[in-house]
Each structure stands twice: as C-alpha cells, then as structure tokens.
C-alpha positions in Angstrom: 24.4 9.1 -7.6 23.4 11.6 -5.1 20.7 12.0 -2.7 19.1 15.0 -3.0 17.7 17.6 0.1 14.2 18.3 -0.1 12.9 22.0 1.2 10.0 21.7 3.6 8.6 24.6 1.6 8.6 23.7 -1.6 7.5 20.4 -2.9 9.2 19.3 -5.3 11.1 15.9 -6.2 13.9 15.0 -8.5 13.0 12.7 -11.4 12.3 9.3 -9.6 15.3 7.5 -11.6 17.6 9.2 -10.4 17.7 7.3 -7.0 21.0 5.1 -6.0 21.5 2.1 -6.0 19.1 1.3 -2.6 17.2 3.1 -4.2 17.5 6.2 -1.7 16.3 8.8 -3.7 15.6 12.2 -1.1 16.2 13.0 2.4 13.9 15.5 4.3 10.8 17.8 3.2 7.9 17.0 5.4 4.3 14.5 5.2 1.8 16.9 4.0 -0.9 15.6 2.0 0.1 17.4 -1.0 3.5 15.8 -0.5 3.0 12.8 0.1 0.3 12.8 -3.0 2.8 14.0 -4.9 5.4 11.3 -4.3 2.9 8.8 -5.2 2.2 10.4 -8.9 5.8 10.3 -9.5 6.5 6.2 -7.8 8.3 7.6 -4.9 7.2 6.7 -1.7 8.0 7.3 2.2 9.9 4.9 4.3 12.0 5.2 7.4 13.3 4.9 11.1 11.3 6.5 14.3 13.5 9.8 14.7 15.4 10.0 12.2 14.7 12.3 8.8 12.5 11.4 6.5 13.8 9.0 3.8 11.5 9.0 -0.1 12.4 5.7 -2.2 12.0 4.8 -5.2 13.8 1.4 -5.6 15.1 -0.8 -8.7 13.8 -2.8 -9.5 10.3 -2.4 -8.1 8.4 -5.2 -6.3 4.5 -5.6 -7.6 1.8 -7.9 -8.0 -0.4 -7.9 -11.4 -3.7 -8.7 -9.9 -5.0 -11.0 -11.9 -1.9 -13.1 -10.9 -2.8 -12.9 -7.3 -1.7 -17.2 -6.1 -3.9 -18.6 -4.3 -2.4 -21.5 -2.3 -5.4 -24.8 -1.9 -4.9 -24.1 1.7 -6.0 -20.4 1.3 -9.2 -21.4 -0.9 -10.5 -23.5 2.2 -10.2 -20.7 4.5 -11.6 -18.1 2.1 -14.4 -20.5 1.6 -15.4 -20.6 5.6 -16.8 -18.4 7.7 -14.3 -17.8 9.9 -13.5 -14.2 8.3 -15.3 -11.2 7.1 -13.6 -8.7 5.0 -15.2 -5.0 4.7 -13.6 -2.3 2.8 -13.0 1.6 4.1 -14.9 0.9 7.2 -12.2 1.6 9.8 -9.4 3.7 8.8 -7.9 4.7 12.1 -8.1 0.7 13.2 -6.3 -0.5 10.3 -3.7 1.7 10.4 -3.1 1.8 13.8 -3.0 -2.2 14.1 -0.3 -1.7 11.3 1.6 0.6 13.8 1.6 -1.7 16.5 1.6 -5.3 15.1 5.1 -6.3 15.4 6.6 -7.7 12.8 9.8 -10.6 12.4 13.0 -8.6 11.8 11.6 -5.2 12.0 11.8 -2.9 15.4 9.2 -0.3 15.7 7.3 1.3 13.3 7.3 4.3 10.9 3.7 5.0 11.4 3.8 8.3 13.3 1.0 10.4 14.5 1.9 12.6 11.6 1.7 10.0 9.2 -2.2 8.9 10.5 -3.0 12.3 10.6 -2.1 12.8 6.8 -3.0 10.0 5.2 -6.4 10.2 7.1 -6.4 13.6 5.1 -5.9 11.4 2.3 -8.4 8.9 3.0 -11.0 11.3 3.1 -10.2 12.5 0.1 -10.1 9.1 -1.6 -6.8 8.7 -2.5 -6.3 6.1 0.4 -8.6 2.9 1.1 -8.7 0.8 3.9 -9.2 -3.2 3.8 -10.6 -4.5 7.3 -10.7 -8.3 8.2 -12.9 -9.0 10.9 -13.3 -12.2 13.6 -16.3 -12.5 15.5 -16.6 -8.6 15.6 -12.9 -7.9 16.4 -10.6 -6.5 14.0 -7.7 -9.1 13.1 -5.9 -8.2 10.2 -6.1 -5.6 7.3 -3.5 -3.2 4.9 -4.4 0.1 3.4 -2.9 2.2 0.1 -3.3 4.8 -2.1 -5.2 4.9 -5.8 -3.9 6.6 -8.8 -6.1 5.8 -11.8 -5.7 2.0 -12.1 -2.6 1.6 -9.8 -3.0 0.3 -6.5 -0.5 1.4 -4.3 0.4 -0.5 -0.9 1.6 0.7 2.0 1.6 -1.4 5.1 -1.0 -4.4 6.4 -1.2 -6.3 9.8 -2.7 -9.3 11.1 -3.2 -10.3 14.5 -4.6 -14.1 13.5 -3.2 -16.1 10.8 -4.0 -15.8 7.3 -6.2 -12.8 7.9 -3.9 -10.5 6.3 -3.6 -12.7 3.2 -7.9 -13.0 3.4 -7.8 -9.3 2.9 -4.8 -8.8 0.1 -6.2 -11.2 -1.7 -9.9 -10.5 -1.7 -8.5 -6.3 -2.7 -6.8 -7.8 -5.3 -9.7 -10.0 -6.7 -11.7 -6.6 -6.6 -9.0 -5.0 -8.3 -9.0 -7.0 -11.0 -13.0 -7.1 -12.1 -11.9 -2.7 -12.2 -9.6 -3.2 -14.4 -6.8 -2.2 -11.9 -3.3 -2.8 -13.8 -0.7 -3.3 -10.7 0.0 -3.3 -6.9 3.3 -1.6 -5.8 4.2 -3.9 -3.3 7.0 -1.6 -2.8 10.7 -3.8 -1.5 10.6 -7.6 -1.6 8.6 -9.7 1.1 8.7 -13.5 1.3 4.8 -12.9 2.2 3.8 -11.0 -0.8 6.0 -13.5 -3.2 3.7 -16.2 -2.2 0.6 -14.4 -3.3 2.3 -13.9 -6.6 4.6 -10.9 -6.2 7.3 -10.4 -8.3 9.8 -7.6 -9.3 9.8 -5.4 -13.0 12.1 -2.7 -13.8 11.5 0.1 -12.1 10.9 2.4 -15.6 8.1 0.1 -16.5 6.9 0.8 -13.0 7.2 4.1 -13.5 5.6 4.7 -17.0 2.5 2.5 -15.2 1.9 5.2 -12.8 2.5 8.1 -15.4 -0.6 6.8 -17.4 -2.3 7.0 -14.1 -1.5 9.8 -12.5 -3.9 12.3 -13.9 -6.7 10.5 -12.7 -6.7 11.5 -8.9 -10.1 9.5 -8.3 -13.0 11.1 -6.1 -13.9 9.5 -2.7 -15.6 6.2 -4.0 -17.5 3.9 -1.9 -15.7 1.0 -1.9 -17.7 -0.8 0.6 -20.6 -0.7 -1.5 -19.1 -1.5 -4.9 -16.3 -4.2 -4.1 -17.5 -7.8 -3.1 -16.6 -8.9 0.1 -16.4 -13.2 -0.4 -15.2 -14.8 -4.2 -16.1 -18.5 -5.4 -12.9 -20.4 -4.7 
C-alpha cells in the first residue's frame, strides 16, 4: 500500500484500512484540533519522533481493552485498597501531559509530545473530547494518563508514572468507571507488556473501525468527569 501525503490546508484522510503492513497510513498535514478530531473519528492517530514529519497510523490488528475485561491482580487489589494513592479526573491537564512528555520510558528516547501537541490537545480538552486521570501521593502528582472520547469509545494516548503502580491505579480506576458508564472499548493503539498485564488484547482493525464508526457521530459536550466518576472501588 502507498503512504499518502496529506495537504496542510485540506483535512482529509484516506480510509484507515489502506494503511500499510506496519500500520502507517499517511504523512504530513498538521496537528490542529480539527485534524486530530477528524483522525480519531476514522480510527487514525499521530505518532512520530521529534523533528520528523507527522506520521498517521491505523495498525492491524489493533490493541484494545474491553472495560469489563480489566485485570486486577491480587497485589494491585492490595494497592487499590490502601490509601497510598488518590485518583482524580480532569483536574490537571498540563501536569498530566507534561508528565507524559518528560518521564522516561524503557526503550524510548525522547518524546513525540511537542508544544504544538500540548496546545492542540488542550483545546480539545476544553471542548470535552480529551480527558485526564491524575494519580496523587501526598499531594504530589505521581502518575496519570490522558485520552479522547467519542461516544462509548475511549482513545488512550499516553500515561506516565513517577512511582511504582501509579499509572496502573489510574488506568484501572478509569476502566472501572468506563465499564459502569457503558463504554465498549479502550483503544491502546499498539502493544505493550504493561497494558497486556491489565487485560489488553489484539482485535482485527475492521472490528475496531466498526466500533469507532458506530460512535463517531456522538462527540461529547464538556462533562465533569470529576463529579460523575468514582475515585475508589471495592476490591
């Protein structure tokens, strides 16, 4: 399959199923909020290295978690039952995305989260598409994640942890809430051991795209997840 070159002035993507064997679909364009939202509606996401052209992906198969299938180990249940961490929602966008930008990850050099990305995702946060999960320890932000919402699909983008288990606590608490509110799928994009341990699995790209298509016409208004979502569950 060819890799398509996007026009900076025309927010149009080729169909996601035309991505090549690696999942790469297109190159170029920009990172405007409008283009990002258009990409998510089509099951496409940006992922690229600093100082390189923007790359747009739609892997096959797709790595996802069904919220009701979230796995919680015995050791994690003990952590979640304790008062070690506190979880909040949509309380510190910049703290979360800057944590994802700055905290090193094994096997990765640098980050793709540029200032342009931060500005665009903050605009989408204000519009109600992007949400954040914050994990605190003694009033310090020690972990978290962010992602987007279309209908009953959550599109995970990035997570970070400054303390062991912090990101898992945030992710598990999010998944439990999404299950209670009838969400069907959490997009994890590409494989990681970390998310596989929490129950993520591969599904065919077309199955994923059908889920997105069924929800793409329901863009949420800005909602106060902080008042709707639980911060603790019984384990």
